[in-house]
C-alpha positions as CSV (number, residue, x, y, z in Angstrom):
1,M,-8.3,42.7,-19.7
2,R,-9.9,40.6,-22.5
3,I,-6.9,41.0,-24.8
4,E,-4.3,40.3,-22.0
5,R,-6.4,37.1,-21.1
6,Q,-6.6,36.1,-24.8
7,N,-3.1,36.7,-25.5
8,S,-1.9,34.8,-22.4
9,S,-4.2,31.9,-23.4
10,V,-3.4,31.5,-27.0
11,M,0.1,31.2,-26.4
12,K,-0.3,28.2,-24.0
13,I,-2.6,26.7,-26.6
14,A,-0.1,27.2,-29.5
15,K,2.5,25.5,-27.3
16,F,0.2,22.7,-26.5
17,L,-0.6,22.3,-30.3
18,Q,3.0,21.9,-31.2
19,E,3.3,18.7,-29.4
20,Q,0.2,17.2,-31.0
21,K,0.9,14.6,-33.6
22,Q,-2.4,15.2,-35.4
23,V,-1.4,18.7,-36.1
24,E,0.5,19.2,-39.3
25,Q,1.2,22.8,-39.1
26,E,0.5,25.9,-37.0
27,F,0.2,29.5,-37.6
28,Y,0.9,31.8,-34.8
29,P,3.2,34.9,-34.8
30,G,3.8,34.4,-30.9
31,L,5.8,31.1,-31.8
32,E,9.7,31.9,-32.3
33,E,9.4,29.5,-35.4
34,H,6.6,31.8,-37.3
35,K,8.3,33.4,-40.2
36,A,6.8,36.8,-39.1
37,H,7.8,36.4,-35.3
38,D,10.5,39.1,-35.3
39,I,8.2,41.7,-36.9
40,A,5.4,40.9,-34.7
41,K,7.6,41.0,-31.7
42,A,8.8,44.5,-32.8
43,Q,5.5,46.0,-33.6
44,M,3.0,44.4,-31.0
45,K,2.8,44.3,-27.2
46,G,1.1,40.9,-27.6
47,F,0.6,38.5,-30.5
48,G,-3.3,38.3,-30.8
49,G,-5.9,36.0,-29.6
50,I,-6.3,34.1,-33.1
51,L,-4.1,31.0,-34.2
52,S,-4.7,28.7,-37.1
53,F,-3.5,25.2,-37.6
54,T,-3.8,22.3,-40.0
55,L,-4.5,18.7,-39.1
56,K,-2.9,15.9,-40.7
57,G,-5.4,14.0,-43.2
58,G,-7.0,16.9,-44.8
59,C,-10.9,17.8,-44.7
60,D,-12.1,14.5,-43.5
61,E,-10.2,15.0,-40.3
62,V,-11.4,18.7,-39.8
63,E,-15.0,17.2,-40.3
64,R,-14.2,14.6,-37.4
65,F,-12.3,17.0,-35.2
66,L,-14.9,19.9,-35.1
67,P,-18.0,18.3,-33.8
68,K,-15.8,16.8,-31.0
69,L,-14.1,20.3,-30.2
70,K,-15.3,21.3,-26.7
71,L,-16.2,24.8,-25.6
72,A,-15.4,26.6,-28.9
73,H,-18.6,27.8,-30.9
74,L,-18.4,26.9,-34.5
75,A,-18.6,30.3,-36.4
76,A,-17.2,32.7,-38.9
77,S,-17.1,35.8,-36.7
78,L,-13.8,36.5,-34.9
79,G,-12.8,38.7,-31.8
80,S,-15.8,37.6,-29.4
81,V,-15.4,36.9,-25.5
82,G,-16.2,33.3,-26.2
83,T,-13.8,31.1,-28.3
84,L,-14.7,30.5,-31.9
85,A,-13.5,27.9,-34.3
86,G,-14.1,27.2,-38.0
87,P,-12.4,26.1,-41.2
88,P,-12.2,28.9,-43.8
89,R,-13.5,26.5,-46.3
90,T,-17.2,26.6,-44.9
91,T,-16.7,30.1,-43.0
92,S,-14.5,33.2,-44.2
93,H,-13.7,31.8,-47.6
94,V,-16.9,29.6,-48.5
95,E,-17.5,31.6,-51.4
96,L,-14.1,30.5,-53.2
97,N,-13.8,26.9,-54.5
98,D,-11.0,24.5,-53.6
99,L,-8.6,25.7,-56.4
100,Q,-9.2,29.3,-55.4
101,R,-8.4,28.6,-51.8
102,S,-5.3,26.6,-52.9
103,E,-4.0,29.4,-55.0
104,L,-4.2,31.7,-52.0
105,G,-2.3,29.4,-49.7
106,I,-5.3,28.2,-47.8
107,P,-5.0,24.7,-47.1
108,E,-8.3,22.6,-46.9
109,S,-7.5,21.2,-43.5
110,L,-7.0,24.7,-41.9
111,I,-8.9,25.6,-38.9
112,R,-9.0,29.0,-37.5
113,Y,-9.3,29.3,-33.6
114,S,-10.2,32.6,-32.0
115,V,-9.5,32.2,-28.4
116,G,-12.0,33.9,-25.8
117,I,-11.7,34.3,-22.1
118,E,-12.6,31.0,-20.8
119,N,-10.2,29.0,-18.6
120,V,-7.1,28.2,-20.8
121,E,-6.9,24.7,-19.4
122,D,-10.6,23.9,-20.1
123,L,-10.0,25.2,-23.8
124,I,-6.8,22.7,-24.0
125,S,-9.0,20.0,-22.6
126,G,-11.6,20.7,-25.2
127,I,-9.0,20.6,-28.0
128,S,-7.8,17.5,-26.7
129,Q,-11.3,15.9,-26.8
130,G,-11.6,16.7,-30.6
131,L,-7.9,15.4,-31.4
132,K,-8.8,12.2,-29.6
133,A,-11.5,11.7,-32.3
134,L,-8.9,11.5,-35.1
């Protein structure tokens, strides 16, 4: 039930983010534009509950966005029943320097967003609050 809810919610959030001018790039295999969409569609029943996106403007925008983000806990862990968000530069890849992250293709403005089971409209509203700060 949790996975079905997360799959449904993350797709709605991904489509919402596509329309936001502050979002530079989005990474979610459920979107037809994603380079691995066809592979994911063939191999999976759903596309997962995690997406990532970059904000225009780099790290400064991430630092302005995250504190205003409503409902998402800022954490490195993924796969909880609660929504989690965080930039790899301060969570999963904090042990790497800027150059190393760049060499791995991890933009400094990347945000990982792991969708929980909260009401999707509330999550979208929370993201909107963060984007309004930019």
